[in-house]
KEDREN-160636 format. One record per residue: x, y, z of N, C-alpha, C in turn; residue number from 1. Coordinates in nm, 3 decimals. Layout:
BEGIN
X;Y;Z;X;Y;Z;X;Y;Z;NUM
...
END
This chain:
BEGIN
7.761;-10.728;0.827;7.799;-10.759;0.965;7.940;-10.710;0.995;1
8.030;-10.729;0.900;8.169;-10.684;0.920;8.175;-10.532;0.933;2
8.094;-10.462;0.855;8.092;-10.317;0.859;8.040;-10.264;0.992;3
7.940;-10.334;1.047;7.875;-10.286;1.170;7.938;-10.340;1.297;4
8.029;-10.436;1.285;8.091;-10.494;1.404;8.164;-10.384;1.484;5
8.135;-10.379;1.613;8.194;-10.278;1.698;8.117;-10.147;1.701;6
8.024;-10.129;1.606;7.944;-10.006;1.602;7.806;-10.028;1.662;7
7.765;-10.156;1.669;7.637;-10.188;1.732;7.660;-10.291;1.841;8
7.577;-10.285;1.944;7.592;-10.379;2.055;7.553;-10.519;2.013;9
7.449;-10.530;1.928;7.400;-10.661;1.884;7.338;-10.647;1.747;10
7.366;-10.742;1.658;7.311;-10.743;1.524;7.260;-10.883;1.493;11
7.128;-10.896;1.480;7.068;-11.027;1.453;6.975;-11.018;1.334;12
6.940;-11.136;1.282;6.853;-11.145;1.166;6.733;-11.234;1.198;13
6.614;-11.189;1.160;6.491;-11.265;1.179;6.432;-11.292;1.041;14
6.417;-11.420;1.007;6.365;-11.457;0.875;6.213;-11.445;0.876;15
6.161;-11.360;0.788;6.017;-11.332;0.784;5.945;-11.443;0.706;16
5.918;-11.552;0.776;5.868;-11.673;0.711;5.720;-11.667;0.675;17
5.641;-11.584;0.746;5.497;-11.602;0.732;5.462;-11.742;0.779;18
5.393;-11.820;0.695;5.362;-11.959;0.730;5.454;-12.059;0.660;19
5.558;-12.011;0.596;5.649;-12.103;0.529;5.730;-12.182;0.632;20
5.776;-12.301;0.597;5.849;-12.385;0.693;5.977;-12.318;0.742;21
6.013;-12.346;0.866;6.138;-12.293;0.921;6.257;-12.343;0.839;22
6.355;-12.258;0.820;6.473;-12.293;0.743;6.574;-12.362;0.833;23
6.632;-12.473;0.784;6.735;-12.542;0.861;6.870;-12.471;0.839;24
6.973;-12.518;0.910;7.103;-12.451;0.905;7.160;-12.444;0.764;25
7.142;-12.552;0.688;7.194;-12.555;0.552;7.126;-12.448;0.466;26
6.994;-12.437;0.481;6.920;-12.337;0.404;6.957;-12.195;0.446;27
6.977;-12.175;0.577;7.016;-12.043;0.627;7.154;-12.005;0.575;28
7.247;-12.101;0.576;7.382;-12.076;0.523;7.376;-12.028;0.379;29
7.289;-12.092;0.300;7.275;-12.054;0.159;7.211;-11.917;0.147;30
7.113;-11.889;0.232;7.042;-11.762;0.226;7.133;-11.644;0.256;31
7.213;-11.656;0.362;7.294;-11.542;0.405;7.436;-11.546;0.349;32
7.475;-11.657;0.288;7.604;-11.663;0.221;7.723;-11.691;0.310;33
7.697;-11.741;0.432;7.808;-11.780;0.519;7.758;-11.881;0.621;34
7.851;-11.954;0.681;7.815;-12.061;0.774;7.790;-12.006;0.914;35
7.734;-12.092;1.000;7.707;-12.052;1.138;7.835;-12.014;1.211;36
7.944;-12.087;1.187;8.071;-12.055;1.252;8.125;-11.921;1.205;37
8.107;-11.891;1.078;8.151;-11.761;1.026;8.066;-11.648;1.085;38
7.936;-11.672;1.100;7.849;-11.571;1.160;7.886;-11.547;1.306;39
7.927;-11.654;1.373;7.962;-11.643;1.515;8.080;-11.549;1.538;40
8.166;-11.536;1.438;8.281;-11.445;1.451;8.237;-11.301;1.473;41
8.118;-11.270;1.422;8.066;-11.134;1.434;7.959;-11.123;1.544;42
7.934;-11.233;1.614;7.832;-11.232;1.717;7.691;-11.224;1.662;43
7.675;-11.264;1.537;7.546;-11.254;1.468;7.467;-11.383;1.486;44
7.337;-11.369;1.512;7.248;-11.484;1.519;7.136;-11.468;1.416;45
7.089;-11.581;1.363;6.979;-11.582;1.267;6.865;-11.665;1.324;46
6.746;-11.607;1.325;6.630;-11.673;1.385;6.520;-11.694;1.282;47
6.449;-11.807;1.294;6.326;-11.827;1.219;6.209;-11.765;1.295;48
6.115;-11.707;1.224;5.992;-11.659;1.287;5.904;-11.778;1.321;49
5.864;-11.789;1.447;5.784;-11.903;1.494;5.637;-11.860;1.505;50
5.568;-11.857;1.392;5.433;-11.802;1.388;5.332;-11.888;1.463;51
5.363;-12.016;1.484;5.270;-12.103;1.555;5.289;-12.101;1.706;52
5.395;-12.039;1.753;5.429;-12.040;1.895;5.376;-11.914;1.964;53
5.268;-11.925;2.044;5.212;-11.806;2.109;5.312;-11.735;2.199;54
5.406;-11.809;2.257;5.503;-11.749;2.348;5.600;-11.656;2.275;55
5.611;-11.674;2.144;5.705;-11.591;2.068;5.641;-11.461;2.018;56
5.512;-11.443;2.047;5.437;-11.330;1.991;5.396;-11.230;2.097;57
5.370;-11.107;2.052;5.318;-11.003;2.140;5.208;-10.927;2.067;58
5.094;-10.909;2.134;4.985;-10.833;2.074;5.020;-10.685;2.076;59
5.003;-10.617;1.962;5.036;-10.474;1.955;4.913;-10.388;1.927;60
4.800;-10.450;1.891;4.680;-10.370;1.865;4.569;-10.451;1.803;61
4.458;-10.384;1.775;4.343;-10.447;1.713;4.287;-10.355;1.605;62
4.268;-10.408;1.487;4.203;-10.332;1.379;4.053;-10.346;1.397;63
3.981;-10.235;1.399;3.838;-10.235;1.430;3.754;-10.286;1.312;64
3.629;-10.325;1.345;3.535;-10.367;1.241;3.513;-10.257;1.139;65
3.504;-10.132;1.188;3.479;-10.018;1.100;3.593;-9.998;1.000;66
3.717;-10.010;1.048;3.832;-9.993;0.959;3.841;-10.106;0.857;67
3.814;-10.229;0.902;3.815;-10.342;0.810;3.709;-10.325;0.703;68
3.590;-10.284;0.743;3.481;-10.263;0.648;3.516;-10.155;0.547;69
3.581;-10.049;0.596;3.616;-9.937;0.508;3.718;-9.977;0.403;70
3.827;-10.041;0.445;3.935;-10.071;0.349;3.899;-10.186;0.256;71
3.805;-10.273;0.295;3.767;-10.384;0.208;3.642;-10.354;0.126;72
3.596;-10.230;0.133;3.479;-10.193;0.055;3.352;-10.268;0.095;73
3.343;-10.303;0.225;3.224;-10.370;0.275;3.225;-10.521;0.262;74
3.332;-10.577;0.207;3.338;-10.723;0.192;3.352;-10.794;0.327;75
3.420;-10.729;0.421;3.443;-10.787;0.553;3.409;-10.683;0.660;76
3.361;-10.733;0.773;3.340;-10.648;0.890;3.367;-10.733;1.014;77
3.490;-10.726;1.064;3.529;-10.803;1.182;3.653;-10.741;1.245;78
3.668;-10.765;1.375;3.787;-10.720;1.446;3.901;-10.816;1.419;79
4.020;-10.762;1.402;4.137;-10.846;1.377;4.248;-10.806;1.473;80
4.288;-10.899;1.559;4.398;-10.875;1.651;4.531;-10.885;1.576;81
4.623;-10.797;1.612;4.753;-10.792;1.545;4.862;-10.828;1.645;82
4.936;-10.934;1.615;5.050;-10.976;1.695;5.175;-10.977;1.608;83
5.289;-10.949;1.672;5.415;-10.962;1.600;5.515;-11.037;1.686;84
5.624;-11.079;1.625;5.729;-11.148;1.697;5.785;-11.058;1.807;85
5.782;-11.107;1.929;5.823;-11.026;2.044;5.971;-10.990;2.042;86
6.050;-11.057;1.957;6.193;-11.028;1.949;6.220;-10.883;1.915;87
6.131;-10.819;1.840;6.158;-10.682;1.794;6.173;-10.586;1.912;88
6.117;-10.623;2.028;6.129;-10.537;2.146;6.271;-10.533;2.201;89
6.355;-10.626;2.157;6.490;-10.636;2.211;6.591;-10.547;2.140;90
6.544;-10.470;2.040;6.637;-10.395;1.956;6.595;-10.249;1.946;91
6.693;-10.163;1.923;6.668;-10.020;1.911;6.626;-9.981;1.769;92
6.658;-10.066;1.673;6.626;-10.034;1.533;6.598;-10.163;1.458;93
6.491;-10.163;1.381;6.460;-10.276;1.292;6.479;-10.230;1.149;94
6.547;-10.311;1.069;6.572;-10.281;0.929;6.509;-10.390;0.843;95
6.407;-10.353;0.767;6.346;-10.446;0.672;6.436;-10.455;0.551;96
6.473;-10.575;0.514;6.563;-10.594;0.399;6.507;-10.704;0.310;97
6.464;-10.669;0.189;6.409;-10.771;0.101;6.362;-10.714;-0.031;98
6.327;-10.801;-0.126;6.290;-10.759;-0.260;6.144;-10.716;-0.272;99
6.115;-10.644;-0.378;5.979;-10.600;-0.411;5.947;-10.650;-0.551;100
5.831;-10.717;-0.566;5.793;-10.773;-0.694;5.642;-10.799;-0.694;101
5.580;-10.824;-0.810;5.436;-10.851;-0.814;5.401;-10.971;-0.727;102
5.292;-10.957;-0.650;5.254;-11.060;-0.554;5.104;-11.085;-0.560;103
5.067;-11.213;-0.552;4.930;-11.254;-0.574;4.833;-11.224;-0.461;104
4.881;-11.196;-0.341;4.792;-11.169;-0.228;4.782;-11.021;-0.197;105
4.894;-10.950;-0.206;4.897;-10.810;-0.165;4.907;-10.713;-0.283;106
4.950;-10.759;-0.398;4.965;-10.675;-0.517;5.110;-10.659;-0.554;107
5.185;-10.592;-0.467;5.330;-10.581;-0.480;5.390;-10.616;-0.344;108
5.486;-10.706;-0.342;5.544;-10.751;-0.215;5.631;-10.642;-0.154;109
5.687;-10.673;-0.037;5.785;-10.584;0.024;5.728;-10.485;0.122;110
5.815;-10.398;0.174;5.773;-10.300;0.272;5.726;-10.366;0.400;111
5.617;-10.315;0.455;5.565;-10.368;0.581;5.506;-10.509;0.566;112
5.502;-10.562;0.444;5.461;-10.702;0.429;5.559;-10.795;0.502;113
5.682;-10.750;0.522;5.777;-10.833;0.596;5.744;-10.839;0.745;114
5.659;-10.748;0.791;5.602;-10.759;0.925;5.471;-10.838;0.921;115
5.386;-10.804;0.823;5.252;-10.862;0.812;5.231;-10.916;0.671;116
5.240;-11.044;0.649;5.240;-11.153;0.747;5.377;-11.206;0.787;117
5.486;-11.142;0.743;5.620;-11.199;0.762;5.654;-11.242;0.903;118
5.628;-11.153;1.003;5.662;-11.190;1.141;5.544;-11.168;1.235;119
5.423;-11.188;1.184;5.305;-11.165;1.268;5.244;-11.297;1.315;120
5.136;-11.285;1.395;5.065;-11.401;1.445;4.962;-11.452;1.347;121
4.903;-11.567;1.378;4.818;-11.637;1.284;4.688;-11.564;1.252;122
4.633;-11.486;1.346;4.503;-11.423;1.321;4.510;-11.324;1.205;123
4.603;-11.231;1.212;4.617;-11.136;1.102;4.672;-11.207;0.978;124
4.761;-11.299;0.998;4.822;-11.373;0.887;4.716;-11.445;0.802;125
4.624;-11.515;0.870;4.519;-11.587;0.798;4.420;-11.491;0.734;126
4.386;-11.384;0.806;4.292;-11.286;0.753;4.349;-11.218;0.629;127
4.477;-11.186;0.633;4.548;-11.125;0.520;4.531;-11.209;0.394;128
4.556;-11.339;0.405;4.546;-11.427;0.289;4.401;-11.445;0.242;129
4.308;-11.449;0.338;4.168;-11.470;0.300;4.112;-11.350;0.224;130
4.147;-11.230;0.267;4.101;-11.110;0.196;4.153;-11.111;0.053;131
4.282;-11.142;0.036;4.338;-11.148;-0.098;4.272;-11.253;-0.185;132
4.238;-11.368;-0.125;4.174;-11.475;-0.200;4.034;-11.436;-0.244;133
3.959;-11.367;-0.158;3.823;-11.325;-0.192;3.823;-11.220;-0.303;134
3.918;-11.127;-0.296;3.928;-11.027;-0.402;3.970;-11.092;-0.534;135
4.051;-11.195;-0.526;4.103;-11.280;-0.635;4.233;-11.224;-0.693;136
4.317;-11.317;-0.731;4.449;-11.286;-0.786;4.446;-11.192;-0.907;137
4.359;-11.214;-1.008;4.363;-11.126;-1.125;4.341;-10.979;-1.093;138
4.267;-10.951;-0.986;4.241;-10.812;-0.948;4.348;-10.756;-0.854;139
4.434;-10.843;-0.802;4.532;-10.803;-0.703;4.672;-10.789;-0.762;140
4.720;-10.893;-0.830;4.862;-10.903;-0.863;4.910;-10.786;-0.949;141
5.022;-10.729;-0.907;5.084;-10.620;-0.983;5.031;-10.481;-0.950;142
4.931;-10.472;-0.862;4.875;-10.342;-0.825;4.935;-10.294;-0.694;143
4.982;-10.170;-0.690;5.039;-10.115;-0.568;4.935;-10.095;-0.460;144
4.824;-10.035;-0.497;4.722;-9.996;-0.399;4.608;-10.097;-0.399;145
4.604;-10.179;-0.296;4.501;-10.281;-0.282;4.445;-10.278;-0.140;146
4.325;-10.332;-0.117;4.273;-10.340;0.020;4.365;-10.418;0.114;147
4.436;-10.517;0.061;4.526;-10.595;0.144;4.644;-10.509;0.190;148
4.698;-10.428;0.100;4.806;-10.336;0.138;4.754;-10.235;0.241;149
4.630;-10.190;0.226;4.572;-10.097;0.323;4.562;-10.161;0.461;150
4.528;-10.290;0.466;4.524;-10.361;0.595;4.662;-10.366;0.659;151
4.763;-10.394;0.578;4.901;-10.397;0.628;4.939;-10.263;0.688;152
4.903;-10.155;0.620;4.939;-10.022;0.669;4.864;-9.988;0.798;153
4.740;-10.037;0.812;4.669;-10.018;0.938;4.741;-10.090;1.051;154
4.784;-10.213;1.025;4.855;-10.290;1.127;4.988;-10.225;1.162;155
5.054;-10.166;1.062;5.185;-10.107;1.082;5.181;-9.986;1.177;156
5.065;-9.924;1.189;5.052;-9.808;1.278;5.071;-9.847;1.424;157
5.056;-9.976;1.456;5.071;-10.021;1.594;5.218;-10.045;1.632;158
5.307;-10.045;1.534;5.448;-10.073;1.562;5.509;-9.955;1.636;159
5.581;-9.983;1.743;5.642;-9.877;1.823;5.794;-9.870;1.808;160
5.856;-9.977;1.766;6.001;-9.976;1.748;6.035;-9.902;1.618;161
6.144;-9.824;1.613;6.183;-9.756;1.489;6.212;-9.856;1.377;162
6.158;-9.831;1.259;6.175;-9.922;1.145;6.217;-9.843;1.022;163
6.321;-9.892;0.955;6.362;-9.841;0.825;6.362;-9.958;0.726;164
6.380;-9.926;0.599;6.373;-10.032;0.497;6.485;-10.020;0.396;165
6.525;-10.137;0.345;6.611;-10.147;0.227;6.534;-10.233;0.127;166
6.471;-10.168;0.030;6.386;-10.237;-0.066;6.461;-10.258;-0.196;167
6.477;-10.382;-0.234;6.554;-10.417;-0.353;6.464;-10.455;-0.469;168
6.505;-10.420;-0.588;6.438;-10.465;-0.710;6.538;-10.551;-0.786;169
6.509;-10.680;-0.793;6.598;-10.777;-0.856;6.530;-10.833;-0.980;170
6.595;-10.824;-1.094;6.538;-10.872;-1.220;6.641;-10.959;-1.289;171
6.602;-11.083;-1.321;6.694;-11.179;-1.381;6.822;-11.192;-1.297;172
6.802;-11.198;-1.166;6.909;-11.220;-1.068;7.011;-11.105;-1.062;173
6.974;-10.989;-1.112;7.061;-10.872;-1.103;6.988;-10.760;-1.029;174
7.061;-10.688;-0.944;7.004;-10.578;-0.869;6.987;-10.457;-0.961;175
6.862;-10.413;-0.976;6.834;-10.297;-1.061;6.800;-10.173;-0.981;176
6.766;-10.190;-0.854;6.732;-10.075;-0.773;6.740;-10.107;-0.625;177
6.784;-10.009;-0.545;6.789;-10.025;-0.400;6.742;-9.893;-0.339;178
6.631;-9.900;-0.266;6.570;-9.781;-0.208;6.571;-9.795;-0.056;179
6.617;-9.692;0.014;6.634;-9.702;0.159;6.565;-9.586;0.230;180
6.543;-9.607;0.360;6.487;-9.500;0.443;6.348;-9.532;0.492;181
6.258;-9.432;0.485;6.119;-9.451;0.528;6.059;-9.572;0.458;182
5.992;-9.659;0.534;5.948;-9.788;0.479;5.855;-9.769;0.360;183
5.749;-9.690;0.375;5.651;-9.679;0.268;5.705;-9.602;0.147;184
5.790;-9.504;0.172;5.848;-9.429;0.060;5.944;-9.517;-0.020;185
6.029;-9.590;0.051;6.123;-9.680;-0.017;6.049;-9.788;-0.093;186
5.947;-9.846;-0.027;5.867;-9.951;-0.093;5.797;-9.898;-0.217;187
5.739;-9.780;-0.208;5.665;-9.724;-0.321;5.754;-9.705;-0.443;188
5.873;-9.652;-0.422;5.967;-9.632;-0.533;6.011;-9.765;-0.593;189
6.037;-9.862;-0.505;6.077;-9.994;-0.553;5.964;-10.061;-0.630;190
5.841;-10.045;-0.582;5.726;-10.105;-0.650;5.708;-10.047;-0.790;191
5.732;-9.917;-0.805;5.720;-9.854;-0.937;5.822;-9.913;-1.035;192
5.946;-9.931;-0.989;6.048;-9.988;-1.076;6.018;-10.134;-1.106;193
5.975;-10.209;-1.004;5.944;-10.351;-1.024;5.832;-10.369;-1.127;194
5.735;-10.279;-1.125;5.624;-10.288;-1.220;5.675;-10.271;-1.364;195
5.771;-10.180;-1.382;5.828;-10.159;-1.515;5.905;-10.281;-1.564;196
5.976;-10.347;-1.473;6.064;-10.458;-1.512;5.993;-10.592;-1.519;197
5.896;-10.614;-1.431;5.840;-10.748;-1.414;5.707;-10.771;-1.485;198
5.640;-10.665;-1.527;5.508;-10.681;-1.587;5.514;-10.658;-1.738;199
5.463;-10.757;-1.812;5.468;-10.753;-1.958;5.325;-10.759;-2.013;200
5.291;-10.665;-2.099;5.159;-10.665;-2.163;5.164;-10.748;-2.291;201
5.060;-10.826;-2.315;5.051;-10.905;-2.437;4.930;-10.859;-2.517;202
4.935;-10.883;-2.648;4.829;-10.833;-2.736;4.701;-10.914;-2.727;203
4.713;-11.040;-2.685;4.595;-11.126;-2.679;4.616;-11.233;-2.573;204
4.507;-11.291;-2.521;4.521;-11.404;-2.428;4.553;-11.532;-2.504;205
4.601;-11.634;-2.433;4.644;-11.757;-2.496;4.560;-11.876;-2.448;206
4.536;-11.969;-2.538;4.456;-12.087;-2.505;4.536;-12.188;-2.425;207
4.667;-12.192;-2.444;4.749;-12.287;-2.369;4.878;-12.218;-2.325;208
4.906;-12.224;-2.196;5.024;-12.158;-2.140;5.102;-12.261;-2.058;209
5.232;-12.268;-2.079;5.320;-12.356;-2.002;5.401;-12.271;-1.906;210
5.389;-12.299;-1.776;5.460;-12.225;-1.673;5.559;-12.318;-1.605;211
5.687;-12.284;-1.609;5.792;-12.371;-1.556;5.830;-12.327;-1.414;212
5.815;-12.417;-1.318;5.840;-12.385;-1.178;5.989;-12.389;-1.148;213
6.043;-12.285;-1.084;6.183;-12.288;-1.042;6.203;-12.382;-0.924;214
6.326;-12.421;-0.899;6.356;-12.514;-0.790;6.315;-12.460;-0.653;215
6.313;-12.329;-0.638;6.278;-12.271;-0.508;6.134;-12.302;-0.468;216
6.049;-12.332;-0.564;5.913;-12.376;-0.532;5.916;-12.527;-0.516;217
5.924;-12.572;-0.390;5.949;-12.714;-0.366;5.824;-12.793;-0.330;218
5.707;-12.730;-0.328;5.581;-12.802;-0.312;5.475;-12.731;-0.396;219
5.358;-12.794;-0.409;5.255;-12.737;-0.497;5.196;-12.610;-0.439;220
5.201;-12.597;-0.305;5.150;-12.476;-0.241;5.225;-12.353;-0.291;221
5.358;-12.362;-0.297;5.435;-12.250;-0.352;5.439;-12.257;-0.505;222
5.436;-12.378;-0.560;5.436;-12.393;-0.705;5.314;-12.330;-0.770;223
5.208;-12.313;-0.691;5.089;-12.247;-0.742;5.116;-12.105;-0.790;224
5.227;-12.046;-0.744;5.264;-11.913;-0.789;5.286;-11.910;-0.941;225
5.320;-12.025;-0.996;5.338;-12.032;-1.142;5.207;-12.005;-1.215;226
5.096;-12.040;-1.150;4.966;-12.008;-1.207;4.932;-11.861;-1.184;227
4.954;-11.815;-1.060;4.917;-11.676;-1.028;4.982;-11.576;-1.123;228
5.110;-11.600;-1.155;5.185;-11.504;-1.235;5.131;-11.493;-1.378;229
5.068;-11.600;-1.427;5.028;-11.603;-1.568;4.877;-11.614;-1.590;230
4.802;-11.618;-1.483;4.657;-11.637;-1.494;4.591;-11.531;-1.584;231
4.641;-11.409;-1.578;4.576;-11.300;-1.651;4.591;-11.309;-1.803;232
4.680;-11.395;-1.853;4.694;-11.405;-1.999;4.634;-11.534;-2.054;233
4.563;-11.610;-1.969;4.497;-11.732;-2.015;4.357;-11.696;-2.065;234
4.324;-11.739;-2.187;4.193;-11.709;-2.246;4.083;-11.786;-2.174;235
3.960;-11.738;-2.182;3.846;-11.812;-2.129;3.841;-11.950;-2.195;236
3.832;-12.053;-2.114;3.833;-12.189;-2.167;3.972;-12.241;-2.197;237
4.074;-12.161;-2.166;4.211;-12.201;-2.193;4.268;-12.290;-2.083;238
4.395;-12.325;-2.098;4.460;-12.419;-2.007;4.598;-12.366;-1.968;239
4.630;-12.375;-1.838;4.762;-12.340;-1.790;4.825;-12.464;-1.728;240
4.941;-12.502;-1.774;5.011;-12.621;-1.727;5.132;-12.577;-1.644;241
5.141;-12.629;-1.523;5.259;-12.605;-1.441;5.355;-12.722;-1.461;242
5.473;-12.693;-1.517;5.575;-12.795;-1.537;5.668;-12.792;-1.417;243
5.661;-12.894;-1.332;5.739;-12.896;-1.209;5.776;-13.039;-1.170;244
5.863;-13.104;-1.247;5.895;-13.245;-1.218;5.965;-13.266;-1.084;245
6.019;-13.159;-1.024;6.089;-13.172;-0.896;5.994;-13.169;-0.777;246
5.868;-13.132;-0.798;5.772;-13.122;-0.687;5.708;-13.257;-0.659;247
5.713;-13.299;-0.532;5.655;-13.428;-0.493;5.560;-13.416;-0.375;248
5.544;-13.292;-0.321;5.457;-13.270;-0.206;5.352;-13.164;-0.238;249
5.232;-13.181;-0.181;5.129;-13.079;-0.196;5.168;-12.955;-0.117;250
5.198;-12.974;0.013;5.238;-12.860;0.096;5.313;-12.910;0.218;251
5.435;-12.860;0.235;5.511;-12.896;0.355;5.453;-12.828;0.478;252
5.397;-12.708;0.462;5.342;-12.635;0.576;5.203;-12.683;0.615;253
5.119;-12.712;0.514;4.978;-12.738;0.541;4.932;-12.876;0.493;254
5.027;-12.961;0.455;4.993;-13.090;0.398;4.909;-13.178;0.489;255
4.939;-13.176;0.619;4.865;-13.261;0.713;4.717;-13.224;0.716;256
4.690;-13.095;0.718;4.551;-13.048;0.720;4.482;-13.084;0.589;257
4.551;-13.066;0.478;4.493;-13.097;0.347;4.465;-13.247;0.334;258
4.556;-13.329;0.388;4.536;-13.474;0.384;4.410;-13.514;0.460;259
4.390;-13.449;0.576;4.271;-13.479;0.656;4.144;-13.438;0.587;260
END
């Protein structure tokens, strides 16, 4: 922000939440490394993506039944409307900034995933997750080219605002790679490096695996990632234990529905 002050008319940040809960001021301060008053010195604002609010969204296109059928190998055949946060229309340039790592729904996170499902509407957002669930995590996680990534790229064709990317590869809390420029090219290079750093081959599956949840997973919905990351090394008939004494909620985002 300090570097760009005076060079841009307006510089704002939109948190690509998907369906995750909106971040409060304290969480935003921690995320960006400065307080609201400090951000105000630069005229910077930080917004949560409001995926449940229809007024905050704009339809940009529709993925056809034929395209859905083609990219999913015939598993699905339905039209999917694509909406994104209407805020992007207020800016001359959008910069995707975030990490790339193995992901249980799309294969490798990052790139246009920060649009879909990061700042999109519920229809594509829900369809995105359902396709990944039907294909299943063991066949998805750690793979660059998946039907879910193909869906994201179809949706990305509807974007009209100029978009660039800063794709980071972070391993053990250290930056190992930063790729910038064209979104898919930067993402692809980052995904290749992330695969080298984050994926470990083992000689045999294990009957019992203990997965320790980090503090950032504050409910079982996100804590389930501890299973996704290690599912592929659990033997048939084996057991995976998630150790997460700090978790006390099933889901902050979807708990009410699950309770019902």
